[in-house]
Short mmCIF file of the C-alpha atoms (twelve columns), coordinates in Angstrom:
data_MODEL
# 
_entry.id   MODEL 
# 
loop_
_atom_site.group_PDB 
_atom_site.id 
_atom_site.type_symbol 
_atom_site.label_atom_id 
_atom_site.label_alt_id 
_atom_site.label_comp_id 
_atom_site.label_asym_id 
_atom_site.label_seq_id 
_atom_site.Cartn_x 
_atom_site.Cartn_y 
_atom_site.Cartn_z 
_atom_site.pdbx_PDB_model_num 
ATOM 1   C CA . MET A 1   0.000   0.000   0.000   1 
ATOM 2   C CA . ALA A 2   1.251   3.413   -0.888  1 
ATOM 3   C CA . LYS A 3   1.447   5.796   2.053   1 
ATOM 4   C CA . ARG A 4   2.303   9.463   2.039   1 
ATOM 5   C CA . VAL A 5   2.543   11.855  4.934   1 
ATOM 6   C CA . LEU A 6   2.206   15.575  4.320   1 
ATOM 7   C CA . MET A 7   2.959   17.812  7.275   1 
ATOM 8   C CA . ALA A 8   2.342   21.479  7.939   1 
ATOM 9   C CA . LEU A 9   3.140   23.089  11.265  1 
ATOM 10  C CA . LEU A 10  1.689   26.037  13.108  1 
ATOM 11  C CA . LEU A 11  3.235   26.174  16.570  1 
ATOM 12  C CA . CYS A 12  2.520   28.546  19.390  1 
ATOM 13  C CA . ALA A 13  3.177   28.937  23.080  1 
ATOM 14  C CA . ILE A 14  -0.467  29.413  23.900  1 
ATOM 15  C CA . LEU A 15  -2.660  28.442  20.965  1 
ATOM 16  C CA . VAL A 16  -5.140  25.729  20.206  1 
ATOM 17  C CA . CYS A 17  -7.362  24.693  17.357  1 
ATOM 18  C CA . SER A 18  -10.825 23.423  16.734  1 
ATOM 19  C CA . CYS A 19  -11.083 19.838  15.566  1 
ATOM 20  C CA . LEU A 20  -12.934 18.765  12.454  1 
ATOM 21  C CA . TRP A 21  -14.641 15.426  12.381  1 
ATOM 22  C CA . ILE A 22  -15.635 13.966  9.060   1 
ATOM 23  C CA . ILE A 23  -17.639 10.830  9.312   1 
ATOM 24  C CA . GLY A 24  -18.120 8.827   6.156   1 
ATOM 25  C CA . CYS A 25  -21.297 6.839   5.693   1 
ATOM 26  C CA . THR A 26  -21.593 4.028   3.186   1 
ATOM 27  C CA . PRO A 27  -25.094 3.477   1.802   1 
ATOM 28  C CA . ASP A 28  -26.526 -0.003  2.094   1 
ATOM 29  C CA . ASP A 29  -27.084 -1.400  -1.370  1 
ATOM 30  C CA . ASN A 30  -29.134 -4.269  0.041   1 
ATOM 31  C CA . PRO A 31  -32.416 -3.122  1.623   1 
ATOM 32  C CA . ASP A 32  -33.709 -4.979  4.653   1 
ATOM 33  C CA . THR A 33  -35.783 -8.041  3.888   1 
ATOM 34  C CA . ASP A 34  -37.888 -10.214 6.162   1 
ATOM 35  C CA . GLN A 35  -36.234 -13.234 7.681   1 
ATOM 36  C CA . GLY A 36  -38.344 -16.203 6.531   1 
ATOM 37  C CA . GLN A 37  -38.512 -19.964 6.198   1 
ATOM 38  C CA . THR A 38  -40.498 -22.408 4.107   1 
ATOM 39  C CA . GLY A 39  -43.078 -23.052 6.811   1 
ATOM 40  C CA . ASN A 40  -44.714 -26.360 7.595   1 
ATOM 41  C CA . GLY A 41  -44.938 -27.687 4.047   1 
ATOM 42  C CA . GLY A 42  -48.571 -26.686 3.571   1 
ATOM 43  C CA . GLY A 43  -47.920 -23.963 0.975   1 
ATOM 44  C CA . GLU A 44  -49.765 -24.167 -2.344  1 
ATOM 45  C CA . ASN A 45  -47.577 -23.341 -5.329  1 
ATOM 46  C CA . ASN A 46  -50.510 -22.756 -7.696  1 
ATOM 47  C CA . THR A 47  -51.814 -19.570 -6.043  1 
ATOM 48  C CA . PRO A 48  -51.717 -16.622 -8.503  1 
ATOM 49  C CA . ASP A 49  -49.278 -13.871 -7.509  1 
ATOM 50  C CA . ASP A 50  -52.017 -11.261 -7.123  1 
ATOM 51  C CA . GLU A 51  -54.000 -13.492 -4.731  1 
ATOM 52  C CA . TYR A 52  -51.389 -13.877 -1.962  1 
ATOM 53  C CA . TYR A 53  -52.377 -12.193 1.272   1 
ATOM 54  C CA . ILE A 54  -51.688 -12.421 5.013   1 
ATOM 55  C CA . VAL A 55  -54.270 -14.250 7.065   1 
ATOM 56  C CA . ASP A 56  -52.665 -13.975 10.519  1 
ATOM 57  C CA . VAL A 57  -49.694 -12.511 12.423  1 
ATOM 58  C CA . GLN A 58  -48.643 -14.069 15.729  1 
ATOM 59  C CA . MET A 59  -46.129 -12.965 18.364  1 
ATOM 60  C CA . VAL A 60  -43.609 -15.789 18.821  1 
ATOM 61  C CA . THR A 61  -41.018 -13.997 20.988  1 
ATOM 62  C CA . PRO A 62  -41.284 -10.531 22.579  1 
ATOM 63  C CA . PRO A 63  -38.343 -8.088  22.424  1 
ATOM 64  C CA . THR A 64  -35.394 -8.881  24.676  1 
ATOM 65  C CA . LYS A 65  -35.408 -5.449  26.316  1 
ATOM 66  C CA . ASN A 66  -38.353 -3.924  28.174  1 
ATOM 67  C CA . ASP A 67  -36.525 -1.760  30.747  1 
ATOM 68  C CA . TYR A 68  -35.623 1.725   29.491  1 
ATOM 69  C CA . GLY A 69  -34.254 5.034   30.633  1 
ATOM 70  C CA . GLU A 70  -36.180 8.196   29.882  1 
ATOM 71  C CA . GLY A 71  -35.097 9.428   26.455  1 
ATOM 72  C CA . ASP A 72  -34.051 6.007   25.149  1 
ATOM 73  C CA . VAL A 73  -35.383 4.719   21.836  1 
ATOM 74  C CA . PHE A 74  -37.350 1.472   21.701  1 
ATOM 75  C CA . ASP A 75  -35.226 -1.530  20.711  1 
ATOM 76  C CA . PRO A 76  -37.103 -4.388  18.943  1 
ATOM 77  C CA . THR A 77  -34.078 -6.738  18.974  1 
ATOM 78  C CA . GLY A 78  -35.136 -10.290 19.775  1 
ATOM 79  C CA . MET A 79  -38.759 -9.865  18.719  1 
ATOM 80  C CA . VAL A 80  -40.020 -12.611 16.388  1 
ATOM 81  C CA . LEU A 81  -43.359 -12.579 14.558  1 
ATOM 82  C CA . LYS A 82  -44.914 -15.460 12.618  1 
ATOM 83  C CA . VAL A 83  -46.673 -14.258 9.456   1 
ATOM 84  C CA . ILE A 84  -49.115 -16.774 7.985   1 
ATOM 85  C CA . TRP A 85  -50.115 -16.409 4.322   1 
ATOM 86  C CA . ASN A 86  -53.233 -17.697 2.635   1 
ATOM 87  C CA . ASP A 87  -51.334 -20.491 0.865   1 
ATOM 88  C CA . GLY A 88  -50.150 -21.868 4.205   1 
ATOM 89  C CA . TRP A 89  -46.605 -20.426 4.118   1 
ATOM 90  C CA . GLU A 90  -45.357 -19.402 7.567   1 
ATOM 91  C CA . GLN A 91  -42.791 -16.610 7.494   1 
ATOM 92  C CA . LEU A 92  -40.678 -15.555 10.496  1 
ATOM 93  C CA . VAL A 93  -40.036 -11.809 10.812  1 
ATOM 94  C CA . GLU A 94  -37.187 -10.976 13.208  1 
ATOM 95  C CA . ASP A 95  -36.171 -7.865  15.148  1 
ATOM 96  C CA . GLY A 96  -39.195 -5.795  14.199  1 
ATOM 97  C CA . LYS A 97  -38.472 -5.598  10.480  1 
ATOM 98  C CA . ASN A 98  -41.292 -3.879  8.576   1 
ATOM 99  C CA . CYS A 99  -43.117 -3.100  11.834  1 
ATOM 100 C CA . ILE A 100 -44.437 0.338   12.751  1 
ATOM 101 C CA . PHE A 101 -43.828 1.274   16.390  1 
ATOM 102 C CA . SER A 102 -45.764 3.822   18.388  1 
ATOM 103 C CA . PRO A 103 -44.903 6.065   20.088  1 
ATOM 104 C CA . ALA A 104 -41.861 6.640   17.888  1 
ATOM 105 C CA . GLY A 105 -38.719 8.488   18.911  1 
ATOM 106 C CA . PRO A 106 -37.332 8.941   22.442  1 
ATOM 107 C CA . ILE A 107 -39.409 7.278   25.173  1 
ATOM 108 C CA . THR A 108 -41.023 9.712   27.598  1 
ATOM 109 C CA . SER A 109 -41.403 9.190   31.344  1 
ATOM 110 C CA . ASP A 110 -45.158 8.450   31.085  1 
ATOM 111 C CA . THR A 111 -44.799 5.671   28.495  1 
ATOM 112 C CA . GLU A 112 -46.165 2.333   29.726  1 
ATOM 113 C CA . ALA A 113 -46.276 0.351   26.479  1 
ATOM 114 C CA . ILE A 114 -45.158 0.380   22.856  1 
ATOM 115 C CA . THR A 115 -47.487 -0.814  20.113  1 
ATOM 116 C CA . ALA A 116 -46.067 -2.786  17.199  1 
ATOM 117 C CA . THR A 117 -48.115 -3.005  14.000  1 
ATOM 118 C CA . TYR A 118 -47.442 -5.480  11.189  1 
ATOM 119 C CA . ASP A 119 -49.913 -5.478  8.301   1 
ATOM 120 C CA . ASP A 120 -53.234 -4.962  10.123  1 
ATOM 121 C CA . LYS A 121 -52.239 -6.750  13.354  1 
ATOM 122 C CA . THR A 122 -51.188 -4.761  16.434  1 
ATOM 123 C CA . PHE A 123 -49.332 -6.015  19.510  1 
ATOM 124 C CA . THR A 124 -48.869 -4.301  22.873  1 
ATOM 125 C CA . LEU A 125 -45.356 -4.416  24.332  1 
ATOM 126 C CA . PRO A 126 -45.200 -3.324  28.011  1 
ATOM 127 C CA . VAL A 127 -42.139 -1.247  28.972  1 
ATOM 128 C CA . THR A 128 -40.744 0.139   32.217  1 
ATOM 129 C CA . VAL A 129 -39.295 3.667   32.004  1 
ATOM 130 C CA . ASN A 130 -36.809 4.940   34.577  1 
ATOM 131 C CA . LYS A 131 -36.877 8.734   34.894  1 
ATOM 132 C CA . ILE A 132 -33.779 10.921  34.595  1 
ATOM 133 C CA . ALA A 133 -32.423 12.291  37.870  1 
ATOM 134 C CA . GLY A 134 -29.680 14.386  36.234  1 
ATOM 135 C CA . ILE A 135 -26.743 14.406  33.845  1 
ATOM 136 C CA . GLU A 136 -23.114 13.645  34.701  1 
ATOM 137 C CA . LEU A 137 -19.710 14.352  33.185  1 
ATOM 138 C CA . VAL A 138 -17.776 11.182  32.363  1 
ATOM 139 C CA . SER A 139 -14.815 12.697  30.526  1 
ATOM 140 C CA . GLN A 140 -13.596 16.231  29.927  1 
ATOM 141 C CA . PRO A 141 -13.091 17.407  26.336  1 
ATOM 142 C CA . ALA A 142 -9.622  16.943  24.865  1 
ATOM 143 C CA . ARG A 143 -9.146  20.718  24.886  1 
ATOM 144 C CA . ASN A 144 -9.727  23.300  27.586  1 
ATOM 145 C CA . MET A 145 -7.405  26.079  26.344  1 
ATOM 146 C CA . TYR A 146 -8.537  28.433  23.582  1 
ATOM 147 C CA . VAL A 147 -7.624  31.657  21.845  1 
ATOM 148 C CA . GLU A 148 -10.091 34.512  21.622  1 
ATOM 149 C CA . GLY A 149 -12.631 33.930  18.845  1 
ATOM 150 C CA . GLU A 150 -12.240 30.166  18.660  1 
ATOM 151 C CA . ALA A 151 -15.247 27.857  18.923  1 
ATOM 152 C CA . PHE A 152 -15.506 25.325  21.745  1 
ATOM 153 C CA . SER A 153 -14.578 21.788  20.659  1 
ATOM 154 C CA . PRO A 154 -16.604 18.930  22.235  1 
ATOM 155 C CA . VAL A 155 -14.161 16.252  21.001  1 
ATOM 156 C CA . GLY A 156 -13.526 13.880  23.910  1 
ATOM 157 C CA . LEU A 157 -16.489 15.193  25.923  1 
ATOM 158 C CA . THR A 158 -18.709 12.423  27.304  1 
ATOM 159 C CA . ILE A 159 -21.908 13.158  29.237  1 
ATOM 160 C CA . VAL A 160 -24.433 10.559  30.404  1 
ATOM 161 C CA . THR A 161 -27.826 10.580  32.054  1 
ATOM 162 C CA . ARG A 162 -28.191 9.307   35.619  1 
ATOM 163 C CA . LEU A 163 -31.531 7.578   36.263  1 
ATOM 164 C CA . GLU A 164 -33.628 7.713   39.430  1 
ATOM 165 C CA . ASN A 165 -32.887 4.042   40.088  1 
ATOM 166 C CA . GLY A 166 -29.192 4.921   40.310  1 
ATOM 167 C CA . GLU A 167 -28.196 3.393   36.990  1 
ATOM 168 C CA . VAL A 168 -26.396 5.189   34.174  1 
ATOM 169 C CA . GLY A 169 -28.743 5.909   31.288  1 
ATOM 170 C CA . LYS A 170 -27.374 6.752   27.866  1 
ATOM 171 C CA . VAL A 171 -24.462 8.712   26.447  1 
ATOM 172 C CA . LEU A 172 -25.827 12.056  25.307  1 
ATOM 173 C CA . THR A 173 -25.316 13.291  21.762  1 
ATOM 174 C CA . ASP A 174 -28.351 15.563  21.437  1 
ATOM 175 C CA . TYR A 175 -27.290 18.146  24.014  1 
ATOM 176 C CA . THR A 176 -26.942 21.876  23.256  1 
ATOM 177 C CA . LEU A 177 -24.102 24.269  24.067  1 
ATOM 178 C CA . SER A 178 -24.374 27.774  25.473  1 
ATOM 179 C CA . GLU A 179 -24.207 30.650  22.975  1 
ATOM 180 C CA . ASN A 180 -20.650 31.625  23.949  1 
ATOM 181 C CA . ALA A 181 -19.390 28.266  22.609  1 
ATOM 182 C CA . LYS A 182 -19.574 29.646  19.058  1 
ATOM 183 C CA . ALA A 183 -16.821 32.231  19.670  1 
ATOM 184 C CA . LEU A 184 -15.072 32.218  23.046  1 
ATOM 185 C CA . SER A 185 -13.776 35.397  24.682  1 
ATOM 186 C CA . PRO A 186 -11.127 35.939  27.403  1 
ATOM 187 C CA . GLU A 187 -13.960 36.648  29.877  1 
ATOM 188 C CA . ASP A 188 -15.359 33.131  29.439  1 
ATOM 189 C CA . ASP A 189 -14.434 30.551  32.053  1 
ATOM 190 C CA . LYS A 190 -17.026 27.922  31.158  1 
ATOM 191 C CA . VAL A 191 -19.297 26.521  28.478  1 
ATOM 192 C CA . THR A 192 -22.676 25.199  29.620  1 
ATOM 193 C CA . VAL A 193 -24.067 21.925  28.286  1 
ATOM 194 C CA . SER A 194 -27.869 21.619  28.379  1 
ATOM 195 C CA . TYR A 195 -30.148 18.642  27.881  1 
ATOM 196 C CA . GLU A 196 -33.951 18.826  27.892  1 
ATOM 197 C CA . ARG A 197 -36.269 15.880  28.357  1 
ATOM 198 C CA . SER A 198 -39.956 15.683  29.306  1 
ATOM 199 C CA . GLY A 199 -40.107 19.411  30.008  1 
ATOM 200 C CA . LYS A 200 -37.119 19.400  32.387  1 
ATOM 201 C CA . LEU A 201 -33.782 21.079  31.696  1 
ATOM 202 C CA . TYR A 202 -30.509 19.593  32.962  1 
ATOM 203 C CA . THR A 203 -27.216 21.497  32.754  1 
ATOM 204 C CA . ILE A 204 -23.530 21.010  33.476  1 
ATOM 205 C CA . ASP A 205 -20.617 23.475  33.159  1 
ATOM 206 C CA . ILE A 206 -17.379 22.671  31.318  1 
ATOM 207 C CA . PRO A 207 -14.418 24.871  32.413  1 
ATOM 208 C CA . VAL A 208 -12.354 26.619  29.722  1 
ATOM 209 C CA . ILE A 209 -9.337  28.947  29.649  1 
ATOM 210 C CA . VAL A 210 -9.385  31.604  26.919  1 
ATOM 211 C CA . PHE A 211 -6.376  33.760  26.028  1 
ATOM 212 C CA . ASP A 212 -6.505  37.017  24.122  1 
ATOM 213 C CA . ASN A 213 -4.740  37.241  20.778  1 
ATOM 214 C CA . ASP A 214 -1.761  39.111  22.271  1 
ATOM 215 C CA . ALA A 215 -0.749  35.914  24.106  1 
ATOM 216 C CA . VAL A 216 -0.173  33.968  20.886  1 
ATOM 217 C CA . ILE A 217 3.304   33.227  19.539  1 
ATOM 218 C CA . VAL A 218 3.325   31.643  16.074  1 
ATOM 219 C CA . THR A 219 6.368   29.851  14.687  1 
ATOM 220 C CA . GLU A 220 6.000   28.488  11.165  1 
ATOM 221 C CA . ALA A 221 7.739   25.436  9.740   1 
ATOM 222 C CA . GLU A 222 10.051  27.562  7.570   1 
ATOM 223 C CA . ALA A 223 11.913  28.361  10.813  1 
ATOM 224 C CA . GLY A 224 12.409  24.697  11.636  1 
ATOM 225 C CA . THR A 225 15.019  22.129  10.697  1 
ATOM 226 C CA . VAL A 226 13.780  19.367  8.407   1 
ATOM 227 C CA . VAL A 227 15.545  15.984  8.193   1 
ATOM 228 C CA . GLY A 228 14.375  13.290  5.783   1 
ATOM 229 C CA . GLY A 229 11.781  15.450  4.096   1 
ATOM 230 C CA . GLU A 230 11.152  16.772  0.612   1 
ATOM 231 C CA . LYS A 231 9.489   20.004  -0.502  1 
ATOM 232 C CA . VAL A 232 5.968   19.777  -1.852  1 
ATOM 233 C CA . GLN A 233 6.071   21.888  -4.993  1 
ATOM 234 C CA . SER A 234 2.375   22.735  -5.317  1 
ATOM 235 C CA . SER A 235 1.181   25.125  -2.631  1 
ATOM 236 C CA . SER A 236 -1.893  26.578  -4.343  1 
ATOM 237 C CA . ILE A 237 -4.136  23.813  -3.033  1 
ATOM 238 C CA . LEU A 238 -2.690  23.776  0.480   1 
ATOM 239 C CA . LYS A 239 -5.044  25.734  2.697   1 
ATOM 240 C CA . TYR A 240 -2.552  26.461  5.464   1 
ATOM 241 C CA . ALA A 241 0.615   26.846  3.378   1 
ATOM 242 C CA . SER A 242 2.488   30.163  3.406   1 
ATOM 243 C CA . GLY A 243 4.965   28.947  0.789   1 
ATOM 244 C CA . ASN A 244 6.440   25.845  -0.820  1 
ATOM 245 C CA . SER A 245 8.910   25.372  2.022   1 
ATOM 246 C CA . PHE A 246 6.079   25.357  4.545   1 
ATOM 247 C CA . VAL A 247 4.844   21.890  3.514   1 
ATOM 248 C CA . ARG A 248 7.023   18.794  3.677   1 
ATOM 249 C CA . ASN A 249 6.530   15.286  2.382   1 
ATOM 250 C CA . LEU A 250 8.221   13.263  5.132   1 
ATOM 251 C CA . LYS A 251 9.809   9.862   4.656   1 
ATOM 252 C CA . GLU A 252 9.712   7.215   7.382   1 
ATOM 253 C CA . GLY A 253 11.807  8.441   10.291  1 
ATOM 254 C CA . GLY A 254 11.890  11.962  8.910   1 
ATOM 255 C CA . THR A 255 11.602  14.801  11.407  1 
ATOM 256 C CA . ILE A 256 10.673  18.448  11.665  1 
ATOM 257 C CA . THR A 257 12.198  20.307  14.613  1 
ATOM 258 C CA . ILE A 258 10.904  23.660  15.853  1 
ATOM 259 C CA . ILE A 259 12.407  25.771  18.637  1 
ATOM 260 C CA . ILE A 260 9.804   27.508  20.829  1 
ATOM 261 C CA . ASN A 261 11.086  30.378  22.964  1 
ATOM 262 C CA . ALA A 262 9.185   30.997  26.210  1 
ATOM 263 C CA . ALA A 263 9.659   34.087  28.388  1 
ATOM 264 C CA . LYS A 264 9.004   32.050  31.548  1 
ATOM 265 C CA . ASP A 265 7.962   28.625  32.797  1 
ATOM 266 C CA . THR A 266 4.338   28.237  31.733  1 
ATOM 267 C CA . LYS A 267 1.542   25.938  30.653  1 
ATOM 268 C CA . ALA A 268 0.821   26.141  26.943  1 
ATOM 269 C CA . SER A 269 -0.998  24.588  24.036  1 
ATOM 270 C CA . ILE A 270 0.830   23.581  20.891  1 
ATOM 271 C CA . ARG A 271 -1.066  23.330  17.623  1 
ATOM 272 C CA . PHE A 272 0.167   21.672  14.467  1 
ATOM 273 C CA . VAL A 273 -1.532  20.995  11.177  1 
ATOM 274 C CA . ALA A 274 -1.155  17.745  9.255   1 
ATOM 275 C CA . SER A 275 -2.479  15.856  6.281   1 
ATOM 276 C CA . SER A 276 -1.856  12.212  5.517   1 
ATOM 277 C CA . TYR A 277 -3.437  9.479   3.473   1 
ATOM 278 C CA . GLU A 278 -3.361  5.791   2.672   1 
ATOM 279 C CA . ASP A 279 -4.798  4.497   -0.587  1 
ATOM 280 C CA . ALA A 280 -7.772  2.180   -0.323  1 
ATOM 281 C CA . LEU A 281 -7.135  -1.076  -2.179  1 
ATOM 282 C CA . ASP A 282 -9.535  -3.672  -3.521  1 
ATOM 283 C CA . GLU A 283 -9.177  -7.413  -2.901  1 
ATOM 284 C CA . ASN A 284 -6.725  -7.627  -5.797  1 
ATOM 285 C CA . GLY A 285 -4.519  -4.868  -4.440  1 
ATOM 286 C CA . GLU A 286 -5.689  -2.341  -7.040  1 
ATOM 287 C CA . LYS A 287 -5.968  1.271   -5.911  1 
ATOM 288 C CA . LEU A 288 -9.530  2.536   -5.486  1 
ATOM 289 C CA . ASP A 289 -10.663 6.138   -6.011  1 
ATOM 290 C CA . TYR A 290 -10.683 7.072   -2.329  1 
ATOM 291 C CA . THR A 291 -8.360  7.137   0.665   1 
ATOM 292 C CA . ILE A 292 -8.919  5.764   4.158   1 
ATOM 293 C CA . PRO A 293 -8.826  7.707   7.461   1 
ATOM 294 C CA . LEU A 294 -5.666  7.384   9.545   1 
ATOM 295 C CA . GLN A 295 -5.201  7.561   13.297  1 
ATOM 296 C CA . ILE A 296 -2.731  10.381  13.911  1 
ATOM 297 C CA . ASN A 297 -0.732  8.657   16.636  1 
ATOM 298 C CA . LYS A 298 -0.076  5.804   14.185  1 
ATOM 299 C CA . VAL A 299 1.319   8.239   11.626  1 
ATOM 300 C CA . VAL A 300 3.558   10.484  13.745  1 
ATOM 301 C CA . THR A 301 5.076   10.880  17.194  1 
ATOM 302 C CA . VAL A 302 5.660   14.280  18.797  1 
ATOM 303 C CA . THR A 303 8.091   15.154  21.569  1 
ATOM 304 C CA . LEU A 304 8.794   18.294  23.577  1 
ATOM 305 C CA . ASN A 305 12.222  18.614  25.154  1 
ATOM 306 C CA . GLY A 306 12.746  14.902  24.577  1 
ATOM 307 C CA . VAL A 307 9.495   13.791  26.256  1 
ATOM 308 C CA . GLU A 308 6.776   12.245  24.087  1 
ATOM 309 C CA . ILE A 309 3.421   14.026  24.105  1 
ATOM 310 C CA . GLN A 310 0.420   11.690  23.963  1 
ATOM 311 C CA . ILE A 311 -2.073  12.087  21.109  1 
ATOM 312 C CA . GLY A 312 -5.466  10.458  21.695  1 
ATOM 313 C CA . ASP A 313 -6.783  7.619   19.556  1 
ATOM 314 C CA . ASP A 314 -9.775  9.769   18.566  1 
ATOM 315 C CA . GLU A 315 -7.597  12.224  16.627  1 
ATOM 316 C CA . ILE A 316 -8.201  11.054  13.051  1 
ATOM 317 C CA . LEU A 317 -6.899  12.364  9.728   1 
ATOM 318 C CA . PRO A 318 -9.925  12.084  7.410   1 
ATOM 319 C CA . GLY A 319 -9.927  10.056  4.208   1 
ATOM 320 C CA . GLY A 320 -11.776 11.123  1.097   1 
ATOM 321 C CA . TYR A 321 -12.604 10.619  -2.559  1 
ATOM 322 C CA . ASP A 322 -10.519 11.458  -5.607  1 
ATOM 323 C CA . ASP A 323 -11.749 14.772  -6.989  1 
ATOM 324 C CA . GLU A 324 -10.031 13.996  -10.336 1 
ATOM 325 C CA . ARG A 325 -8.245  17.329  -10.436 1 
ATOM 326 C CA . GLY A 326 -4.958  15.558  -10.928 1 
ATOM 327 C CA . ASN A 327 -3.095  17.069  -7.991  1 
ATOM 328 C CA . LEU A 328 -2.602  16.600  -4.271  1 
ATOM 329 C CA . SER A 329 -6.022  18.033  -3.424  1 
ATOM 330 C CA . ARG A 330 -7.417  14.538  -3.942  1 
ATOM 331 C CA . TYR A 331 -5.638  13.499  -0.765  1 
ATOM 332 C CA . CYS A 332 -5.138  16.639  1.313   1 
ATOM 333 C CA . HIS A 333 -7.665  16.812  4.105   1 
ATOM 334 C CA . TRP A 334 -6.001  19.130  6.599   1 
ATOM 335 C CA . TYR A 335 -6.539  18.555  10.281  1 
ATOM 336 C CA . GLU A 336 -5.456  20.686  13.217  1 
ATOM 337 C CA . ILE A 337 -4.193  18.926  16.346  1 
ATOM 338 C CA . ALA A 338 -4.075  20.774  19.672  1 
ATOM 339 C CA . LEU A 339 -1.854  19.517  22.495  1 
ATOM 340 C CA . ASP A 340 -3.158  21.246  25.619  1 
ATOM 341 C CA . ASN A 341 -1.557  21.821  29.037  1 
ATOM 342 C CA . VAL A 342 1.994   21.309  27.770  1 
ATOM 343 C CA . ASP A 343 4.850   22.401  30.070  1 
ATOM 344 C CA . LEU A 344 7.234   24.966  28.565  1 
ATOM 345 C CA . HIS A 345 10.312  26.095  30.464  1 
ATOM 346 C CA . GLU A 346 11.944  29.478  30.258  1 
ATOM 347 C CA . GLY A 347 14.150  29.819  27.184  1 
ATOM 348 C CA . GLU A 348 14.375  27.380  24.262  1 
ATOM 349 C CA . ASN A 349 12.020  24.405  24.001  1 
ATOM 350 C CA . THR A 350 12.528  21.779  21.301  1 
ATOM 351 C CA . PHE A 351 9.414   20.438  19.597  1 
ATOM 352 C CA . VAL A 352 9.901   17.497  17.208  1 
ATOM 353 C CA . ILE A 353 7.503   15.668  14.897  1 
ATOM 354 C CA . THR A 354 8.707   12.296  13.595  1 
ATOM 355 C CA . SER A 355 7.006   10.399  10.774  1 
ATOM 356 C CA . LYS A 356 6.242   6.710   11.380  1 
ATOM 357 C CA . VAL A 357 5.455   5.983   7.728   1 
# 
């Protein structure tokens, strides 16, 4: 497999970035079909196609789950229906396929049963709903340091519901953020997460540190020492490039070294920008017209003053499709990585990025 790593660096003593997540979805070319069998042998093969019809639907097995937290969505897994046709064929329908469930959507605290309808037959499925007592923070976001004007990044943030029976409910994805999250200011010390369910509002505060623009020191890659790298000649399609020498195509083991000068011992955030790709191959090893996402910590290592800085597994360089423009834009999906709460000492600090591929 051909691999290429393209690196661009924007380094600062106190600077962070917002993270972009691109999630690719592959459409299902095979629509769901009922799970069936040939029945008890009583089917009549001479029935005209336009005269087949359902004569009965029977519940064979109820759903596996009937205990829910407020806000959960009904899960029909495990439910089996027997559909009997007029020619005697008995068809098994599994996991609620082709059923209509009511009420649909998140389950409210006053829900006592779900109705499942298949053809003209309706079944009542009793459920127990545990009410929400509150919401809880499981993990802080990957970033808590920002520069004035940046948007809050929820990457790494995990919030769950806590139910009245003491159990953890679900991981929240449909929460909202306070208005200041769109563009943080130095006066902000928190972003508020809100979640509403059944007319009740639950909130939790996420602490942030926001620096004004005067606190930012930017050192570009032109000022660094590059070993084992080659210039990328086309800069017109590189969003963050300030010149051809800004972007480097690193070989395995190649490094970029940047010296960061700090006026005093301090906590800082270092931001760098990278793009990398790996060709997607078919079963015969032929290159396809798209590239696959890569986990950043499998592509590079970064060190500060000889100590490796950890990059989380959820930092992903996006893949993408060939745009057929015949240049590097088909592969360049730039991604900014922020390393927060890094210790800088007074004077020179050595920041090194090393390519693993």
